TIVO-2410 file (N, C-alpha, C; in nm, 3 decimals):
# residues 119
REC num residu      c1      c2      c3 atome chaine
REC   1      X  -3.587  -9.354   4.727     N      A
REC   1      X  -3.612  -9.237   4.642    CA      A
REC   1      X  -3.484  -9.199   4.570     C      A
REC   2      X  -3.499  -9.132   4.459     N      A
REC   2      X  -3.387  -9.091   4.375    CA      A
REC   2      X  -3.392  -8.941   4.355     C      A
REC   3      X  -3.276  -8.878   4.366     N      A
REC   3      X  -3.265  -8.734   4.339    CA      A
REC   3      X  -3.166  -8.712   4.226     C      A
REC   4      X  -3.205  -8.626   4.133     N      A
REC   4      X  -3.117  -8.584   4.025    CA      A
REC   4      X  -3.098  -8.434   4.037     C      A
REC   5      X  -2.974  -8.390   4.034     N      A
REC   5      X  -2.945  -8.248   4.048    CA      A
REC   5      X  -2.857  -8.205   3.931     C      A
REC   6      X  -2.912  -8.115   3.849     N      A
REC   6      X  -2.837  -8.061   3.737    CA      A
REC   6      X  -2.759  -7.938   3.781     C      A
REC   7      X  -2.647  -7.915   3.717     N      A
REC   7      X  -2.567  -7.796   3.742    CA      A
REC   7      X  -2.486  -7.765   3.617     C      A
REC   8      X  -2.428  -7.646   3.616     N      A
REC   8      X  -2.341  -7.607   3.505    CA      A
REC   8      X  -2.402  -7.512   3.406     C      A
REC   9      X  -2.529  -7.480   3.422     N      A
REC   9      X  -2.592  -7.385   3.331    CA      A
REC   9      X  -2.542  -7.244   3.356     C      A
REC  10      X  -2.585  -7.153   3.268     N      A
REC  10      X  -2.546  -7.014   3.283    CA      A
REC  10      X  -2.564  -6.936   3.155     C      A
REC  11      X  -2.505  -6.817   3.155     N      A
REC  11      X  -2.511  -6.728   3.038    CA      A
REC  11      X  -2.380  -6.741   2.962     C      A
REC  12      X  -2.389  -6.763   2.832     N      A
REC  12      X  -2.269  -6.778   2.749    CA      A
REC  12      X  -2.294  -6.710   2.616     C      A
REC  13      X  -2.188  -6.660   2.556     N      A
REC  13      X  -2.200  -6.596   2.426    CA      A
REC  13      X  -2.211  -6.701   2.316     C      A
REC  14      X  -2.270  -6.663   2.203     N      A
REC  14      X  -2.274  -6.757   2.090    CA      A
REC  14      X  -2.133  -6.804   2.055     C      A
REC  15      X  -2.123  -6.934   2.026     N      A
REC  15      X  -1.994  -6.994   1.999    CA      A
REC  15      X  -1.923  -7.046   2.121     C      A
REC  16      X  -1.975  -7.016   2.237     N      A
REC  16      X  -1.912  -7.060   2.361    CA      A
REC  16      X  -1.949  -7.202   2.398     C      A
REC  17      X  -1.900  -7.244   2.515     N      A
REC  17      X  -1.920  -7.381   2.562    CA      A
REC  17      X  -1.968  -7.382   2.707     C      A
REC  18      X  -2.041  -7.485   2.739     N      A
REC  18      X  -2.081  -7.514   2.876    CA      A
REC  18      X  -2.079  -7.665   2.895     C      A
REC  19      X  -2.058  -7.706   3.019     N      A
REC  19      X  -2.065  -7.848   3.052    CA      A
REC  19      X  -2.168  -7.866   3.164     C      A
REC  20      X  -2.274  -7.935   3.132     N      A
REC  20      X  -2.378  -7.962   3.231    CA      A
REC  20      X  -2.347  -8.095   3.301     C      A
REC  21      X  -2.383  -8.100   3.427     N      A
REC  21      X  -2.369  -8.223   3.505    CA      A
REC  21      X  -2.504  -8.260   3.565     C      A
REC  22      X  -2.526  -8.388   3.580     N      A
REC  22      X  -2.647  -8.440   3.645    CA      A
REC  22      X  -2.600  -8.544   3.746     C      A
REC  23      X  -2.604  -8.506   3.872     N      A
REC  23      X  -2.558  -8.594   3.979    CA      A
REC  23      X  -2.676  -8.667   4.041     C      A
REC  24      X  -2.662  -8.797   4.056     N      A
REC  24      X  -2.770  -8.879   4.110    CA      A
REC  24      X  -2.736  -8.921   4.253     C      A
REC  25      X  -2.839  -8.930   4.336     N      A
REC  25      X  -2.821  -8.976   4.473    CA      A
REC  25      X  -2.948  -9.045   4.520     C      A
REC  26      X  -2.935  -9.113   4.633     N      A
REC  26      X  -3.048  -9.186   4.687    CA      A
REC  26      X  -3.040  -9.334   4.652     C      A
REC  27      X  -3.152  -9.391   4.615     N      A
REC  27      X  -3.161  -9.534   4.585    CA      A
REC  27      X  -3.113  -9.559   4.442     C      A
REC  28      X  -2.982  -9.553   4.421     N      A
REC  28      X  -2.928  -9.554   4.285    CA      A
REC  28      X  -2.833  -9.670   4.261     C      A
REC  29      X  -2.854  -9.781   4.331     N      A
REC  29      X  -2.759  -9.892   4.314    CA      A
REC  29      X  -2.769  -9.954   4.176     C      A
REC  30      X  -2.879  -9.921   4.100     N      A
REC  30      X  -2.890  -9.970   3.961    CA      A
REC  30      X  -2.852  -9.862   3.860     C      A
REC  31      X  -2.789  -9.753   3.904     N      A
REC  31      X  -2.761  -9.640   3.816    CA      A
REC  31      X  -2.691  -9.686   3.688     C      A
REC  32      X  -2.595  -9.775   3.700     N      A
REC  32      X  -2.516  -9.813   3.583    CA      A
REC  32      X  -2.601  -9.878   3.474     C      A
REC  33      X  -2.719  -9.924   3.509     N      A
REC  33      X  -2.806  -9.989   3.412    CA      A
REC  33      X  -2.910  -9.894   3.352     C      A
REC  34      X  -2.917  -9.774   3.405     N      A
REC  34      X  -3.022  -9.681   3.362    CA      A
REC  34      X  -2.987  -9.608   3.234     C      A
REC  35      X  -3.077  -9.604   3.136     N      A
REC  35      X  -3.062  -9.508   3.028    CA      A
REC  35      X  -3.077  -9.368   3.086     C      A
REC  36      X  -2.992  -9.278   3.041     N      A
REC  36      X  -2.996  -9.140   3.091    CA      A
REC  36      X  -3.017  -9.046   2.972     C      A
REC  37      X  -3.096  -8.945   2.994     N      A
REC  37      X  -3.134  -8.855   2.886    CA      A
REC  37      X  -3.129  -8.710   2.931     C      A
REC  38      X  -3.084  -8.625   2.842     N      A
REC  38      X  -3.096  -8.480   2.860    CA      A
REC  38      X  -3.209  -8.430   2.770     C      A
REC  39      X  -3.299  -8.352   2.830     N      A
REC  39      X  -3.405  -8.285   2.759    CA      A
REC  39      X  -3.383  -8.135   2.775     C      A
REC  40      X  -3.453  -8.059   2.692     N      A
REC  40      X  -3.456  -7.915   2.711    CA      A
REC  40      X  -3.593  -7.860   2.675     C      A
REC  41      X  -3.623  -7.746   2.736     N      A
REC  41      X  -3.750  -7.680   2.708    CA      A
REC  41      X  -3.727  -7.531   2.698     C      A
REC  42      X  -3.752  -7.479   2.580     N      A
REC  42      X  -3.741  -7.335   2.557    CA      A
REC  42      X  -3.876  -7.270   2.587     C      A
REC  43      X  -3.877  -7.141   2.617     N      A
REC  43      X  -4.004  -7.072   2.647    CA      A
REC  43      X  -4.104  -7.088   2.534     C      A
REC  44      X  -4.225  -7.130   2.568     N      A
REC  44      X  -4.330  -7.144   2.470    CA      A
REC  44      X  -4.320  -7.266   2.382     C      A
REC  45      X  -4.224  -7.353   2.410     N      A
REC  45      X  -4.207  -7.473   2.329    CA      A
REC  45      X  -4.219  -7.598   2.414     C      A
REC  46      X  -4.242  -7.710   2.345     N      A
REC  46      X  -4.250  -7.837   2.415    CA      A
REC  46      X  -4.110  -7.886   2.454     C      A
REC  47      X  -4.107  -7.966   2.557     N      A
REC  47      X  -3.981  -8.027   2.598    CA      A
REC  47      X  -3.935  -8.123   2.488     C      A
REC  48      X  -3.807  -8.116   2.456     N      A
REC  48      X  -3.754  -8.204   2.351    CA      A
REC  48      X  -3.633  -8.281   2.401     C      A
REC  49      X  -3.618  -8.401   2.347     N      A
REC  49      X  -3.502  -8.483   2.379    CA      A
REC  49      X  -3.380  -8.425   2.309     C      A
REC  50      X  -3.272  -8.408   2.382     N      A
REC  50      X  -3.148  -8.354   2.326    CA      A
REC  50      X  -3.049  -8.466   2.299     C      A
REC  51      X  -3.026  -8.550   2.400     N      A
REC  51      X  -2.928  -8.657   2.386    CA      A
REC  51      X  -2.956  -8.764   2.489     C      A
REC  52      X  -2.925  -8.888   2.453     N      A
REC  52      X  -2.937  -8.994   2.553    CA      A
REC  52      X  -2.820  -9.090   2.542     C      A
REC  53      X  -2.802  -9.165   2.650     N      A
REC  53      X  -2.692  -9.262   2.656    CA      A
REC  53      X  -2.742  -9.387   2.726     C      A
REC  54      X  -2.715  -9.501   2.667     N      A
REC  54      X  -2.760  -9.627   2.725    CA      A
REC  54      X  -2.662  -9.673   2.833     C      A
REC  55      X  -2.698  -9.781   2.899     N      A
REC  55      X  -2.609  -9.837   2.999    CA      A
REC  55      X  -2.478  -9.884   2.936     C      A
REC  56      X  -2.484  -9.921   2.811     N      A
REC  56      X  -2.364  -9.967   2.741    CA      A
REC  56      X  -2.284  -9.857   2.677     C      A
REC  57      X  -2.333  -9.733   2.688     N      A
REC  57      X  -2.259  -9.619   2.635    CA      A
REC  57      X  -2.298  -9.576   2.495     C      A
REC  58      X  -2.398  -9.640   2.438     N      A
REC  58      X  -2.446  -9.595   2.306    CA      A
REC  58      X  -2.517  -9.462   2.321     C      A
REC  59      X  -2.486  -9.370   2.230     N      A
REC  59      X  -2.542  -9.236   2.239    CA      A
REC  59      X  -2.631  -9.204   2.119     C      A
REC  60      X  -2.719  -9.109   2.143     N      A
REC  60      X  -2.811  -9.064   2.038    CA      A
REC  60      X  -2.833  -8.915   2.060     C      A
REC  61      X  -2.841  -8.839   1.949     N      A
REC  61      X  -2.857  -8.695   1.956    CA      A
REC  61      X  -2.967  -8.648   1.862     C      A
REC  62      X  -3.034  -8.542   1.903     N      A
REC  62      X  -3.125  -8.475   1.810    CA      A
REC  62      X  -3.040  -8.409   1.702     C      A
REC  63      X  -3.093  -8.402   1.581     N      A
REC  63      X  -3.013  -8.353   1.468    CA      A
REC  63      X  -2.953  -8.214   1.494     C      A
REC  64      X  -3.026  -8.129   1.562     N      A
REC  64      X  -2.983  -7.991   1.579    CA      A
REC  64      X  -2.857  -7.975   1.665     C      A
REC  65      X  -2.818  -8.080   1.739     N      A
REC  65      X  -2.700  -8.068   1.826    CA      A
REC  65      X  -2.589  -8.163   1.785     C      A
REC  66      X  -2.612  -8.245   1.684     N      A
REC  66      X  -2.509  -8.339   1.641    CA      A
REC  66      X  -2.381  -8.266   1.600     C      A
REC  67      X  -2.269  -8.318   1.647     N      A
REC  67      X  -2.141  -8.256   1.617    CA      A
REC  67      X  -2.104  -8.143   1.711     C      A
REC  68      X  -2.198  -8.099   1.795     N      A
REC  68      X  -2.171  -7.989   1.889    CA      A
REC  68      X  -2.181  -8.034   2.034     C      A
REC  69      X  -2.273  -8.126   2.064     N      A
REC  69      X  -2.294  -8.172   2.201    CA      A
REC  69      X  -2.243  -8.315   2.216     C      A
REC  70      X  -2.196  -8.345   2.335     N      A
REC  70      X  -2.151  -8.480   2.367    CA      A
REC  70      X  -2.205  -8.521   2.503     C      A
REC  71      X  -2.277  -8.633   2.507     N      A
REC  71      X  -2.326  -8.687   2.633    CA      A
REC  71      X  -2.231  -8.796   2.679     C      A
REC  72      X  -2.207  -8.802   2.809     N      A
REC  72      X  -2.122  -8.906   2.864    CA      A
REC  72      X  -2.169  -8.938   3.005     C      A
REC  73      X  -2.118  -9.048   3.058     N      A
REC  73      X  -2.158  -9.088   3.193    CA      A
REC  73      X  -2.037  -9.142   3.268     C      A
REC  74      X  -2.038  -9.120   3.399     N      A
REC  74      X  -1.937  -9.175   3.488    CA      A
REC  74      X  -2.012  -9.253   3.594     C      A
REC  75      X  -2.019  -9.383   3.576     N      A
REC  75      X  -2.097  -9.466   3.668    CA      A
REC  75      X  -2.037  -9.469   3.809     C      A
REC  76      X  -1.908  -9.451   3.819     N      A
REC  76      X  -1.845  -9.448   3.952    CA      A
REC  76      X  -1.890  -9.327   4.032     C      A
REC  77      X  -1.923  -9.219   3.960     N      A
REC  77      X  -1.970  -9.097   4.027    CA      A
REC  77      X  -2.121  -9.080   4.016     C      A
REC  78      X  -2.189  -9.175   3.955     N      A
REC  78      X  -2.334  -9.166   3.938    CA      A
REC  78      X  -2.374  -9.034   3.873     C      A
REC  79      X  -2.301  -8.996   3.771     N      A
REC  79      X  -2.319  -8.865   3.710    CA      A
REC  79      X  -2.319  -8.877   3.558     C      A
REC  80      X  -2.402  -8.795   3.497     N      A
REC  80      X  -2.408  -8.783   3.352    CA      A
REC  80      X  -2.373  -8.640   3.315     C      A
REC  81      X  -2.306  -8.626   3.202     N      A
REC  81      X  -2.261  -8.495   3.158    CA      A
REC  81      X  -2.316  -8.463   3.019     C      A
REC  82      X  -2.323  -8.335   2.991     N      A
REC  82      X  -2.354  -8.289   2.856    CA      A
REC  82      X  -2.257  -8.176   2.824     C      A
REC  83      X  -2.160  -8.207   2.739     N      A
REC  83      X  -2.066  -8.106   2.692    CA      A
REC  83      X  -2.128  -8.037   2.572     C      A
REC  84      X  -2.142  -7.906   2.581     N      A
REC  84      X  -2.207  -7.829   2.476    CA      A
REC  84      X  -2.107  -7.729   2.420     C      A
REC  85      X  -2.074  -7.745   2.294     N      A
REC  85      X  -1.982  -7.656   2.225    CA      A
REC  85      X  -2.053  -7.582   2.113     C      A
REC  86      X  -1.990  -7.477   2.065     N      A
REC  86      X  -2.046  -7.398   1.954    CA      A
REC  86      X  -2.192  -7.364   1.979     C      A
REC  87      X  -2.218  -7.313   2.096     N      A
REC  87      X  -2.356  -7.285   2.135    CA      A
REC  87      X  -2.418  -7.176   2.051     C      A
REC  88      X  -2.547  -7.191   2.027     N      A
REC  88      X  -2.624  -7.097   1.946    CA      A
REC  88      X  -2.737  -7.040   2.029     C      A
REC  89      X  -2.787  -6.923   1.992     N      A
REC  89      X  -2.901  -6.866   2.067    CA      A
REC  89      X  -3.019  -6.963   2.075     C      A
REC  90      X  -3.039  -7.043   1.973     N      A
REC  90      X  -3.151  -7.137   1.975    CA      A
REC  90      X  -3.131  -7.253   2.072     C      A
REC  91      X  -3.015  -7.263   2.132     N      A
REC  91      X  -2.992  -7.362   2.237    CA      A
REC  91      X  -3.041  -7.314   2.373     C      A
REC  92      X  -3.084  -7.189   2.379     N      A
REC  92      X  -3.134  -7.133   2.504    CA      A
REC  92      X  -3.257  -7.210   2.552     C      A
REC  93      X  -3.251  -7.260   2.672     N      A
REC  93      X  -3.360  -7.342   2.727    CA      A
REC  93      X  -3.324  -7.381   2.870     C      A
REC  94      X  -3.423  -7.439   2.937     N      A
REC  94      X  -3.395  -7.508   3.062    CA      A
REC  94      X  -3.364  -7.654   3.026     C      A
REC  95      X  -3.251  -7.701   3.077     N      A
REC  95      X  -3.207  -7.837   3.046    CA      A
REC  95      X  -3.236  -7.927   3.165     C      A
REC  96      X  -3.298  -8.041   3.136     N      A
REC  96      X  -3.339  -8.135   3.238    CA      A
REC  96      X  -3.271  -8.270   3.217     C      A
REC  97      X  -3.242  -8.333   3.327     N      A
REC  97      X  -3.185  -8.468   3.327    CA      A
REC  97      X  -3.296  -8.567   3.361     C      A
REC  98      X  -3.295  -8.680   3.292     N      A
REC  98      X  -3.395  -8.784   3.314    CA      A
REC  98      X  -3.326  -8.918   3.326     C      A
REC  99      X  -3.373  -8.998   3.422     N      A
REC  99      X  -3.322  -9.133   3.440    CA      A
REC  99      X  -3.438  -9.231   3.438     C      A
REC 100      X  -3.415  -9.347   3.379     N      A
REC 100      X  -3.520  -9.448   3.375    CA      A
REC 100      X  -3.469  -9.578   3.437     C      A
REC 101      X  -3.537  -9.619   3.543     N      A
REC 101      X  -3.508  -9.747   3.605    CA      A
REC 101      X  -3.601  -9.850   3.540     C      A
REC 102      X  -3.551  -9.922   3.442     N      A
REC 102      X  -3.635 -10.012   3.364    CA      A
REC 102      X  -3.680 -10.133   3.444     C      A
REC 103      X  -3.610 -10.165   3.552     N      A
REC 103      X  -3.647 -10.281   3.633    CA      A
REC 103      X  -3.781 -10.258   3.703     C      A
REC 104      X  -3.798 -10.141   3.758     N      A
REC 104      X  -3.922 -10.112   3.832    CA      A
REC 104      X  -4.015 -10.019   3.756     C      A
REC 105      X  -3.971  -9.973   3.639     N      A
REC 105      X  -4.059  -9.890   3.558    CA      A
REC 105      X  -4.074  -9.748   3.607     C      A
REC 106      X  -3.974  -9.697   3.676     N      A
REC 106      X  -3.980  -9.558   3.726    CA      A
REC 106      X  -3.894  -9.467   3.642     C      A
REC 107      X  -3.934  -9.342   3.636     N      A
REC 107      X  -3.855  -9.239   3.570    CA      A
REC 107      X  -3.837  -9.123   3.668     C      A
REC 108      X  -3.720  -9.061   3.663     N      A
REC 108      X  -3.687  -8.954   3.756    CA      A
REC 108      X  -3.640  -8.832   3.678     C      A
REC 109      X  -3.672  -8.716   3.732     N      A
REC 109      X  -3.635  -8.589   3.669    CA      A
REC 109      X  -3.561  -8.501   3.768     C      A
REC 110      X  -3.469  -8.423   3.715     N      A
REC 110      X  -3.407  -8.318   3.795    CA      A
REC 110      X  -3.490  -8.191   3.786     C      A
REC 111      X  -3.442  -8.087   3.854     N      A
REC 111      X  -3.518  -7.963   3.861    CA      A
REC 111      X  -3.488  -7.871   3.744     C      A
REC 112      X  -3.382  -7.903   3.669     N      A
REC 112      X  -3.348  -7.824   3.551    CA      A
REC 112      X  -3.240  -7.720   3.580     C      A
REC 113      X  -3.168  -7.686   3.475     N      A
REC 113      X  -3.068  -7.580   3.484    CA      A
REC 113      X  -3.081  -7.492   3.360     C      A
REC 114      X  -3.079  -7.361   3.382     N      A
REC 114      X  -3.102  -7.266   3.273    CA      A
REC 114      X  -2.974  -7.245   3.192     C      A
REC 115      X  -2.987  -7.255   3.061     N      A
REC 115      X  -2.879  -7.222   2.968    CA      A
REC 115      X  -2.927  -7.108   2.880     C      A
REC 116      X  -2.854  -6.998   2.880     N      A
REC 116      X  -2.889  -6.883   2.799    CA      A
REC 116      X  -2.770  -6.849   2.710     C      A
REC 117      X  -2.795  -6.848   2.580     N      A
REC 117      X  -2.691  -6.816   2.482    CA      A
REC 117      X  -2.727  -6.681   2.419     C      A
REC 118      X  -2.648  -6.582   2.452     N      A
REC 118      X  -2.680  -6.447   2.407    CA      A
REC 118      X  -2.555  -6.362   2.409     C      A
REC 119      X  -2.549  -6.267   2.316     N      A
REC 119      X  -2.439  -6.172   2.314    CA      A
REC 119      X  -2.477  -6.045   2.389     C      A
***
């Protein structure tokens, strides 16, 4: 089994920064090969992809966060990060971490961490 635990969320003023972490544990010996993705879901809205990173380190971002968010991974720590700068109220959402084990066709989700951007 695989567990993903997000942390680092909180309340921040507009223009501020937060760094989210997603720590993986359990049956994760293939972690370095997994594409990892951050999603978010705002109240009343569908979950949307925010950023993803391949096993080779290629990254992709939704247009609304380009230039402000940075996804990275540390395979030695089995952890993925999302550095969020210049935060806006519209970034307010629960942020979820997702991992895909392409070998066995499984996907894993964390429990989410709340990010609130408000003055």
